[in-house]
N, CA, C and O atoms as CSV, one atom per row, in Angstrom:
chain,resi,resn,atom,element,x,y,z
A,1,MET,N,N,3.004,35.351,101.765
A,1,MET,CA,C,3.904,35.005,100.692
A,1,MET,C,C,5.136,34.288,101.248
A,1,MET,O,O,5.639,33.334,100.653
A,2,ARG,N,N,5.607,34.764,102.394
A,2,ARG,CA,C,6.784,34.146,103.013
A,2,ARG,C,C,6.537,32.662,103.272
A,2,ARG,O,O,7.430,31.837,103.078
A,3,ASN,N,N,5.330,32.325,103.708
A,3,ASN,CA,C,5.018,30.927,103.985
A,3,ASN,C,C,5.095,30.067,102.732
A,3,ASN,O,O,5.532,28.918,102.796
A,4,TYR,N,N,4.682,30.599,101.611
A,4,TYR,CA,C,4.748,29.820,100.365
A,4,TYR,C,C,6.194,29.608,99.935
A,4,TYR,O,O,6.554,28.513,99.503
A,5,PHE,N,N,7.020,30.630,100.045
A,5,PHE,CA,C,8.434,30.456,99.716
A,5,PHE,C,C,9.054,29.381,100.604
A,5,PHE,O,O,9.790,28.518,100.126
A,6,LYS,N,N,8.747,29.442,101.910
A,6,LYS,CA,C,9.297,28.459,102.846
A,6,LYS,C,C,8.758,27.059,102.562
A,6,LYS,O,O,9.520,26.093,102.534
A,7,ALA,N,N,7.448,26.949,102.352
A,7,ALA,CA,C,6.830,25.647,102.115
A,7,ALA,C,C,7.358,24.999,100.832
A,7,ALA,O,O,7.473,23.776,100.755
A,8,LEU,N,N,7.677,25.817,99.828
A,8,LEU,CA,C,8.199,25.298,98.563
A,8,LEU,C,C,9.715,25.151,98.585
A,8,LEU,O,O,10.322,24.690,97.618
A,9,ASN,N,N,10.315,25.550,99.702
A,9,ASN,CA,C,11.760,25.429,99.891
A,9,ASN,C,C,12.548,26.192,98.825
A,9,ASN,O,O,13.516,25.687,98.257
A,10,ILE,N,N,12.099,27.430,98.575
A,10,ILE,CA,C,12.797,28.301,97.626
A,10,ILE,C,C,13.050,29.648,98.287
A,10,ILE,O,O,12.368,30.029,99.238
A,11,SER,N,N,14.021,30.346,97.778
A,11,SER,CA,C,14.399,31.661,98.296
A,11,SER,C,C,13.333,32.698,97.959
A,11,SER,O,O,12.651,32.586,96.941
A,12,SER,N,N,13.192,33.702,98.812
A,12,SER,CA,C,12.249,34.782,98.512
A,12,SER,C,C,12.732,35.630,97.337
A,12,SER,O,O,11.985,36.458,96.815
A,13,ALA,N,N,13.976,35.424,96.925
A,13,ALA,CA,C,14.503,36.122,95.756
A,13,ALA,C,C,14.467,35.232,94.516
A,13,ALA,O,O,15.078,35.561,93.499
A,14,ALA,N,N,13.757,34.113,94.595
A,14,ALA,CA,C,13.690,33.168,93.473
A,14,ALA,C,C,13.085,33.829,92.243
A,14,ALA,O,O,12.171,34.649,92.338
A,15,LYS,N,N,13.612,33.457,91.104
A,15,LYS,CA,C,13.105,33.964,89.822
A,15,LYS,C,C,11.851,33.181,89.428
A,15,LYS,O,O,11.564,32.116,89.975
A,16,ARG,N,N,11.133,33.722,88.492
A,16,ARG,CA,C,9.878,33.121,88.004
A,16,ARG,C,C,10.061,31.649,87.600
A,16,ARG,O,O,9.208,30.812,87.893
A,17,GLU,N,N,11.163,31.347,86.936
A,17,GLU,CA,C,11.414,29.983,86.464
A,17,GLU,C,C,11.593,29.017,87.641
A,17,GLU,O,O,11.101,27.889,87.607
A,18,GLU,N,N,12.298,29.469,88.680
A,18,GLU,CA,C,12.491,28.640,89.871
A,18,GLU,C,C,11.165,28.373,90.578
A,18,GLU,O,O,10.913,27.266,91.053
A,19,ILE,N,N,10.332,29.389,90.639
A,19,ILE,CA,C,9.027,29.249,91.279
A,19,ILE,C,C,8.157,28.273,90.487
A,19,ILE,O,O,7.526,27.384,91.059
A,20,ALA,N,N,8.131,28.446,89.175
A,20,ALA,CA,C,7.346,27.545,88.324
A,20,ALA,C,C,7.825,26.108,88.482
A,20,ALA,O,O,7.017,25.180,88.516
A,21,HIS,N,N,9.132,25.928,88.578
A,21,HIS,CA,C,9.698,24.588,88.758
A,21,HIS,C,C,9.238,23.993,90.101
A,21,HIS,O,O,8.877,22.818,90.169
A,22,ALA,N,N,9.252,24.798,91.151
A,22,ALA,CA,C,8.838,24.324,92.477
A,22,ALA,C,C,7.339,24.027,92.530
A,22,ALA,O,O,6.908,23.165,93.295
A,23,LEU,N,N,6.542,24.734,91.724
A,23,LEU,CA,C,5.092,24.574,91.739
A,23,LEU,C,C,4.585,23.469,90.814
A,23,LEU,O,O,3.386,23.193,90.791
A,24,ARG,N,N,5.462,22.843,90.064
A,24,ARG,CA,C,5.009,21.801,89.140
A,24,ARG,C,C,4.342,20.664,89.926
A,24,ARG,O,O,4.740,20.386,91.057
A,25,PRO,N,N,3.356,20.021,89.354
A,25,PRO,CA,C,2.573,19.001,90.076
A,25,PRO,C,C,3.393,17.847,90.657
A,25,PRO,O,O,3.039,17.331,91.717
A,26,ASN,N,N,4.454,17.434,90.011
A,26,ASN,CA,C,5.238,16.297,90.511
A,26,ASN,C,C,6.434,16.726,91.357
A,26,ASN,O,O,7.364,15.947,91.566
A,27,SER,N,N,6.408,17.951,91.834
A,27,SER,CA,C,7.485,18.465,92.690
A,27,SER,C,C,7.514,17.720,94.021
A,27,SER,O,O,6.494,17.205,94.478
A,28,ASP,N,N,8.687,17.670,94.632
A,28,ASP,CA,C,8.840,16.994,95.926
A,28,ASP,C,C,8.006,17.639,97.032
A,28,ASP,O,O,7.574,16.953,97.958
A,29,VAL,N,N,7.777,18.942,96.945
A,29,VAL,CA,C,7.096,19.640,98.040
A,29,VAL,C,C,5.623,19.926,97.779
A,29,VAL,O,O,4.871,20.132,98.732
A,30,THR,N,N,5.189,19.946,96.537
A,30,THR,CA,C,3.792,20.308,96.270
A,30,THR,C,C,2.807,19.279,96.812
A,30,THR,O,O,1.661,19.623,97.098
A,31,HIS,N,N,3.222,18.041,96.957
A,31,HIS,CA,C,2.310,17.023,97.500
A,31,HIS,C,C,1.918,17.304,98.952
A,31,HIS,O,O,0.907,16.791,99.432
A,32,SER,N,N,2.713,18.115,99.649
A,32,SER,CA,C,2.409,18.433,101.044
A,32,SER,C,C,1.455,19.617,101.183
A,32,SER,O,O,0.996,19.916,102.286
A,33,LEU,N,N,1.156,20.287,100.084
A,33,LEU,CA,C,0.244,21.435,100.118
A,33,LEU,C,C,-1.156,21.014,99.692
A,33,LEU,O,O,-1.323,20.154,98.828
A,34,SER,N,N,-2.151,21.626,100.306
A,34,SER,CA,C,-3.527,21.366,99.882
A,34,SER,C,C,-3.721,21.966,98.488
A,34,SER,O,O,-2.922,22.782,98.028
A,35,GLU,N,N,-4.784,21.547,97.841
A,35,GLU,CA,C,-5.088,22.072,96.501
A,35,GLU,C,C,-5.288,23.589,96.553
A,35,GLU,O,O,-4.850,24.312,95.658
A,36,LYS,N,N,-5.954,24.061,97.613
A,36,LYS,CA,C,-6.203,25.501,97.781
A,36,LYS,C,C,-4.892,26.257,98.002
A,36,LYS,O,O,-4.676,27.307,97.398
A,37,HIS,N,N,-4.011,25.729,98.868
A,37,HIS,CA,C,-2.728,26.388,99.099
A,37,HIS,C,C,-1.892,26.411,97.831
A,37,HIS,O,O,-1.235,27.410,97.539
A,38,LEU,N,N,-1.912,25.333,97.084
A,38,LEU,CA,C,-1.155,25.276,95.837
A,38,LEU,C,C,-1.682,26.281,94.827
A,38,LEU,O,O,-0.910,26.956,94.145
A,39,SER,N,N,-2.996,26.376,94.737
A,39,SER,CA,C,-3.626,27.347,93.833
A,39,SER,C,C,-3.273,28.774,94.246
A,39,SER,O,O,-2.934,29.604,93.403
A,40,ASP,N,N,-3.354,29.054,95.554
A,40,ASP,CA,C,-3.005,30.389,96.060
A,40,ASP,C,C,-1.533,30.702,95.801
A,40,ASP,O,O,-1.193,31.804,95.372
A,41,ALA,N,N,-0.667,29.730,96.064
A,41,ALA,CA,C,0.770,29.939,95.836
A,41,ALA,C,C,1.036,30.254,94.376
A,41,ALA,O,O,1.820,31.149,94.059
A,42,GLN,N,N,0.386,29.521,93.491
A,42,GLN,CA,C,0.545,29.751,92.053
A,42,GLN,C,C,0.139,31.180,91.698
A,42,GLN,O,O,0.879,31.898,91.025
A,43,GLU,N,N,-1.038,31.578,92.155
A,43,GLU,CA,C,-1.557,32.909,91.837
A,43,GLU,C,C,-0.689,34.017,92.426
A,43,GLU,O,O,-0.414,35.012,91.756
A,44,ILE,N,N,-0.262,33.852,93.663
A,44,ILE,CA,C,0.496,34.895,94.354
A,44,ILE,C,C,1.941,34.961,93.872
A,44,ILE,O,O,2.434,36.038,93.535
A,45,LEU,N,N,2.615,33.829,93.836
A,45,LEU,CA,C,4.047,33.831,93.524
A,45,LEU,C,C,4.353,34.063,92.057
A,45,LEU,O,O,5.432,34.553,91.723
A,46,MET,N,N,3.431,33.724,91.180
A,46,MET,CA,C,3.685,33.916,89.755
A,46,MET,C,C,3.272,35.312,89.276
A,46,MET,O,O,3.424,35.625,88.095
A,47,HIS,N,N,2.763,36.137,90.159
A,47,HIS,CA,C,2.363,37.509,89.831
A,47,HIS,C,C,3.596,38.400,89.999
A,47,HIS,O,O,3.993,38.708,91.123
A,48,ASP,N,N,4.195,38.810,88.892
A,48,ASP,CA,C,5.482,39.500,88.920
A,48,ASP,C,C,5.479,40.782,89.756
A,48,ASP,O,O,6.392,40.993,90.554
A,49,LYS,N,N,4.476,41.635,89.589
A,49,LYS,CA,C,4.450,42.901,90.328
A,49,LYS,C,C,4.277,42.659,91.829
A,49,LYS,O,O,4.942,43.296,92.646
A,50,ARG,N,N,3.391,41.746,92.183
A,50,ARG,CA,C,3.162,41.441,93.596
A,50,ARG,C,C,4.432,40.877,94.225
A,50,ARG,O,O,4.784,41.235,95.349
A,51,ARG,N,N,5.119,39.996,93.499
A,51,ARG,CA,C,6.356,39.400,94.010
A,51,ARG,C,C,7.449,40.449,94.160
A,51,ARG,O,O,8.239,40.382,95.102
A,52,GLN,N,N,7.508,41.422,93.246
A,52,GLN,CA,C,8.511,42.480,93.333
A,52,GLN,C,C,8.265,43.377,94.542
A,52,GLN,O,O,9.214,43.774,95.219
A,53,VAL,N,N,7.018,43.695,94.817
A,53,VAL,CA,C,6.688,44.490,96.005
A,53,VAL,C,C,7.107,43.727,97.255
A,53,VAL,O,O,7.695,44.302,98.171
A,54,TYR,N,N,6.806,42.437,97.291
A,54,TYR,CA,C,7.187,41.605,98.434
A,54,TYR,C,C,8.705,41.589,98.602
A,54,TYR,O,O,9.203,41.764,99.714
A,55,THR,N,N,9.443,41.382,97.513
A,55,THR,CA,C,10.907,41.342,97.567
A,55,THR,C,C,11.463,42.663,98.073
A,55,THR,O,O,12.386,42.677,98.888
A,56,ASN,N,N,10.912,43.771,97.600
A,56,ASN,CA,C,11.350,45.086,98.072
A,56,ASN,C,C,11.102,45.237,99.565
A,56,ASN,O,O,11.950,45.762,100.286
A,57,ASN,N,N,9.939,44.779,100.037
A,57,ASN,CA,C,9.632,44.867,101.468
A,57,ASN,C,C,10.557,43.989,102.291
A,57,ASN,O,O,11.016,44.401,103.357
A,58,VAL,N,N,10.840,42.777,101.808
A,58,VAL,CA,C,11.749,41.883,102.527
A,58,VAL,C,C,13.125,42.533,102.640
A,58,VAL,O,O,13.733,42.520,103.710
A,59,ASN,N,N,13.612,43.095,101.551
A,59,ASN,CA,C,14.919,43.759,101.582
A,59,ASN,C,C,14.917,44.927,102.561
A,59,ASN,O,O,15.892,45.132,103.284
A,60,PHE,N,N,13.837,45.688,102.589
A,60,PHE,CA,C,13.714,46.818,103.505
A,60,PHE,C,C,13.728,46.340,104.958
A,60,PHE,O,O,14.447,46.900,105.786
A,61,PHE,N,N,12.941,45.312,105.271
A,61,PHE,CA,C,12.888,44.790,106.637
A,61,PHE,C,C,14.213,44.176,107.059
A,61,PHE,O,O,14.612,44.305,108.216
A,62,GLN,N,N,14.894,43.515,106.142
A,62,GLN,CA,C,16.209,42.958,106.474
A,62,GLN,C,C,17.198,44.074,106.776
A,62,GLN,O,O,18.037,43.937,107.666
A,63,THR,N,N,17.106,45.162,106.050
A,63,THR,CA,C,17.970,46.310,106.300
A,63,THR,C,C,17.689,46.891,107.684
A,63,THR,O,O,18.620,47.209,108.424
A,64,LEU,N,N,16.417,47.030,108.034
A,64,LEU,CA,C,16.061,47.537,109.359
A,64,LEU,C,C,16.522,46.579,110.453
A,64,LEU,O,O,16.983,47.019,111.507
A,65,HIS,N,N,16.400,45.278,110.213
A,65,HIS,CA,C,16.850,44.274,111.176
A,65,HIS,C,C,18.358,44.404,111.413
A,65,HIS,O,O,18.814,44.352,112.555
A,66,GLU,N,N,19.125,44.572,110.344
A,66,GLU,CA,C,20.580,44.742,110.467
A,66,GLU,C,C,20.909,46.059,111.163
A,66,GLU,O,O,21.843,46.127,111.962
A,67,ALA,N,N,20.141,47.105,110.860
A,67,ALA,CA,C,20.380,48.400,111.496
A,67,ALA,C,C,20.189,48.293,113.005
A,67,ALA,O,O,20.928,48.917,113.767
A,68,LYS,N,N,19.214,47.516,113.440
A,68,LYS,CA,C,18.980,47.327,114.873
A,68,LYS,C,C,20.207,46.714,115.534
A,68,LYS,O,O,20.581,47.115,116.636
A,69,HIS,N,N,20.832,45.751,114.874
A,69,HIS,CA,C,22.020,45.118,115.439
A,69,HIS,C,C,23.227,46.071,115.463
A,69,HIS,O,O,24.117,45.923,116.301
A,70,CYS,N,N,23.254,47.020,114.568
A,70,CYS,CA,C,24.342,48.002,114.558
A,70,CYS,C,C,24.297,48.880,115.804
A,70,CYS,O,O,25.324,49.403,116.236
A,71,LEU,N,N,23.115,49.039,116.376
A,71,LEU,CA,C,22.985,49.869,117.579
A,71,LEU,C,C,23.671,49.240,118.787
A,71,LEU,O,O,23.935,49.921,119.778
A,72,ALA,N,N,23.957,47.955,118.708
A,72,ALA,CA,C,24.605,47.260,119.826
A,72,ALA,C,C,26.128,47.386,119.785
A,72,ALA,O,O,26.808,46.919,120.699
A,73,THR,N,N,26.664,48.002,118.752
A,73,THR,CA,C,28.114,48.148,118.651
A,73,THR,C,C,28.595,49.221,119.625
A,73,THR,O,O,27.822,50.100,120.005
A,74,PRO,N,N,29.862,49.160,120.034
A,74,PRO,CA,C,30.382,50.092,121.041
A,74,PRO,C,C,30.304,51.565,120.648
A,74,PRO,O,O,30.176,52.425,121.519
A,75,PHE,N,N,30.378,51.867,119.371
A,75,PHE,CA,C,30.404,53.270,118.951
A,75,PHE,C,C,29.027,53.793,118.531
A,75,PHE,O,O,28.907,54.939,118.098
A,76,ALA,N,N,28.011,52.977,118.653
A,76,ALA,CA,C,26.672,53.383,118.216
A,76,ALA,C,C,26.067,54.387,119.192
A,76,ALA,O,O,26.244,54.294,120.407
A,77,VAL,N,N,25.357,55.334,118.626
A,77,VAL,CA,C,24.623,56.312,119.419
A,77,VAL,C,C,23.156,56.164,119.030
A,77,VAL,O,O,22.788,56.328,117.867
A,78,ASP,N,N,22.337,55.856,120.012
A,78,ASP,CA,C,20.923,55.590,119.744
A,78,ASP,C,C,20.143,56.901,119.731
A,78,ASP,O,O,19.432,57.219,120.684
A,79,THR,N,N,20.282,57.654,118.652
A,79,THR,CA,C,19.532,58.899,118.513
A,79,THR,C,C,18.092,58.565,118.159
A,79,THR,O,O,17.830,57.572,117.481
A,80,HIS,N,N,17.195,59.359,118.597
A,80,HIS,CA,C,15.782,59.248,118.228
A,80,HIS,C,C,15.150,57.909,118.610
A,80,HIS,O,O,14.184,57.487,117.974
A,81,GLN,N,N,15.671,57.240,119.625
A,81,GLN,CA,C,15.134,55.977,120.133
A,81,GLN,C,C,15.010,54.903,119.047
A,81,GLN,O,O,13.992,54.217,118.955
A,82,TRP,N,N,16.045,54.769,118.238
A,82,TRP,CA,C,16.004,53.785,117.145
A,82,TRP,C,C,15.899,52.359,117.659
A,82,TRP,O,O,15.224,51.529,117.049
A,83,ASP,N,N,16.553,52.067,118.762
A,83,ASP,CA,C,16.485,50.714,119.298
A,83,ASP,C,C,15.029,50.334,119.591
A,83,ASP,O,O,14.593,49.228,119.270
A,84,TYR,N,N,14.305,51.230,120.184
A,84,TYR,CA,C,12.891,50.991,120.489
A,84,TYR,C,C,12.063,50.939,119.206
A,84,TYR,O,O,11.215,50.060,119.061
A,85,ARG,N,N,12.291,51.850,118.290
A,85,ARG,CA,C,11.508,51.939,117.062
A,85,ARG,C,C,11.729,50.748,116.134
A,85,ARG,O,O,10.849,50.407,115.344
A,86,LEU,N,N,12.897,50.114,116.222
A,86,LEU,CA,C,13.202,48.966,115.365
A,86,LEU,C,C,12.935,47.631,116.050
A,86,LEU,O,O,13.240,46.575,115.495
A,87,GLU,N,N,12.371,47.674,117.244
A,87,GLU,CA,C,12.139,46.459,118.023
A,87,GLU,C,C,11.339,45.408,117.255
A,87,GLU,O,O,11.648,44.219,117.345
A,88,GLU,N,N,10.325,45.819,116.509
A,88,GLU,CA,C,9.488,44.861,115.798
A,88,GLU,C,C,10.222,44.151,114.655
A,88,GLU,O,O,9.724,43.154,114.131
A,89,PHE,N,N,11.385,44.646,114.266
A,89,PHE,CA,C,12.132,44.016,113.183
A,89,PHE,C,C,13.151,43.009,113.691
A,89,PHE,O,O,13.944,42.476,112.916
A,90,ASP,N,N,13.129,42.754,114.971
A,90,ASP,CA,C,14.034,41.773,115.568
A,90,ASP,C,C,13.233,40.505,115.829
A,90,ASP,O,O,12.931,40.180,116.977
A,91,CYS,N,N,12.888,39.787,114.755
A,91,CYS,CA,C,12.035,38.605,114.890
A,91,CYS,C,C,12.843,37.396,115.332
A,91,CYS,O,O,14.050,37.312,115.102
A,92,SER,N,N,12.163,36.481,115.961
A,92,SER,CA,C,12.821,35.252,116.394
A,92,SER,C,C,12.916,34.280,115.224
A,92,SER,O,O,12.188,34.405,114.240
A,93,GLU,N,N,13.804,33.328,115.338
A,93,GLU,CA,C,14.033,32.347,114.271
A,93,GLU,C,C,12.787,31.518,113.989
A,93,GLU,O,O,12.490,31.225,112.830
A,94,HIS,N,N,12.052,31.135,115.034
A,94,HIS,CA,C,10.893,30.264,114.814
A,94,HIS,C,C,9.781,30.947,114.042
A,94,HIS,O,O,8.937,30.257,113.469
A,95,GLU,N,N,9.742,32.270,114.001
A,95,GLU,CA,C,8.705,32.977,113.264
A,95,GLU,C,C,8.846,32.805,111.757
A,95,GLU,O,O,7.877,32.988,111.021
A,96,SER,N,N,10.024,32.460,111.298
A,96,SER,CA,C,10.257,32.406,109.859
A,96,SER,C,C,10.056,31.021,109.261
A,96,SER,O,O,10.330,30.820,108.077
A,97,HIS,N,N,9.583,30.059,110.053
A,97,HIS,CA,C,9.355,28.717,109.541
A,97,HIS,C,C,7.882,28.511,109.235
A,97,HIS,O,O,7.019,28.774,110.072
A,98,ALA,N,N,7.605,28.039,108.028
A,98,ALA,CA,C,6.227,27.845,107.602
A,98,ALA,C,C,5.760,26.435,107.895
A,98,ALA,O,O,6.515,25.473,107.756
A,99,ASN,N,N,4.519,26.324,108.298
A,99,ASN,CA,C,3.889,25.027,108.419
A,99,ASN,C,C,2.448,25.191,107.957
A,99,ASN,O,O,1.537,25.363,108.767
A,100,LEU,N,N,2.257,25.136,106.645
A,100,LEU,CA,C,0.945,25.394,106.083
A,100,LEU,C,C,-0.046,24.271,106.374
A,100,LEU,O,O,-1.249,24.448,106.183
A,101,SER,N,N,0.437,23.127,106.828
A,101,SER,CA,C,-0.495,22.045,107.145
A,101,SER,C,C,-1.358,22.408,108.352
A,101,SER,O,O,-2.428,21.830,108.540
A,102,ASP,N,N,-0.906,23.359,109.170
A,102,ASP,CA,C,-1.677,23.802,110.324
A,102,ASP,C,C,-2.632,24.946,109.988
A,102,ASP,O,O,-3.404,25.383,110.842
A,103,VAL,N,N,-2.582,25.429,108.755
A,103,VAL,CA,C,-3.374,26.587,108.360
A,103,VAL,C,C,-4.545,26.126,107.497
A,103,VAL,O,O,-4.360,25.435,106.495
A,104,GLU,N,N,-5.737,26.516,107.895
A,104,GLU,CA,C,-6.912,26.210,107.105
A,104,GLU,C,C,-7.077,27.291,106.044
A,104,GLU,O,O,-7.109,28.474,106.383
A,105,PRO,N,N,-7.182,26.917,104.766
A,105,PRO,CA,C,-7.421,27.927,103.741
A,105,PRO,C,C,-8.729,28.654,104.014
A,105,PRO,O,O,-9.728,28.032,104.374
A,106,ASN,N,N,-8.723,29.954,103.845
A,106,ASN,CA,C,-9.894,30.772,104.116
A,106,ASN,C,C,-10.521,31.169,102.790
A,106,ASN,O,O,-9.975,32.005,102.071
A,107,SER,N,N,-11.637,30.589,102.468
A,107,SER,CA,C,-12.305,30.892,101.201
A,107,SER,C,C,-13.093,32.198,101.274
A,107,SER,O,O,-13.592,32.675,100.255
A,108,ASP,N,N,-13.211,32.784,102.476
A,108,ASP,CA,C,-13.935,34.038,102.629
A,108,ASP,C,C,-13.110,35.232,102.185
A,108,ASP,O,O,-13.658,36.301,101.914
A,109,VAL,N,N,-11.802,35.061,102.108
A,109,VAL,CA,C,-10.905,36.164,101.772
A,109,VAL,C,C,-10.546,36.056,100.303
A,109,VAL,O,O,-10.029,35.034,99.854
A,110,GLU,N,N,-10.820,37.103,99.568
A,110,GLU,CA,C,-10.491,37.108,98.146
A,110,GLU,C,C,-9.173,37.826,97.944
A,110,GLU,O,O,-8.981,38.934,98.444
A,111,ILE,N,N,-8.265,37.198,97.215
A,111,ILE,CA,C,-6.973,37.789,96.932
A,111,ILE,C,C,-7.127,38.653,95.686
A,111,ILE,O,O,-7.577,38.160,94.652
A,112,PRO,N,N,-6.757,39.947,95.763
A,112,PRO,CA,C,-6.882,40.814,94.604
A,112,PRO,C,C,-6.012,40.328,93.447
A,112,PRO,O,O,-4.889,39.865,93.649
A,113,LYS,N,N,-6.547,40.441,92.236
A,113,LYS,CA,C,-5.819,40.006,91.044
A,113,LYS,C,C,-4.725,40.991,90.654
A,113,LYS,O,O,-3.694,40.586,90.116
A,114,GLN,N,N,-4.931,42.268,90.913
A,114,GLN,CA,C,-3.965,43.298,90.535
A,114,GLN,C,C,-3.575,44.105,91.755
A,114,GLN,O,O,-4.332,44.191,92.723
A,115,LEU,N,N,-2.382,44.703,91.706
A,115,LEU,CA,C,-1.964,45.604,92.796
A,115,LEU,C,C,-2.572,46.962,92.604
A,115,LEU,O,O,-2.343,47.861,93.413
């Protein structure tokens, strides 16, 4: 889902109307997506419950990422090995950039219609 938000150049907190606007056929960015990617983006991003779960997870991971940085402050006490446990939430900048042109759509994987 993150890749579709990035490829469409919209925020992961975008509202349904913003997503629909970005997905319109004559949009500046939709021409760069394959028909399959565009279809998948439409199905995934316009599904309100699925998008809400994703938004909740993004907010949770961002909170954990910020918490990891708090451990570096002078008064922080790393109880329960939090620095180690939060290591996976310290992603690099390049991981968050989408390039769907390098991704082959996989027709073998079926995306569930409902959560």
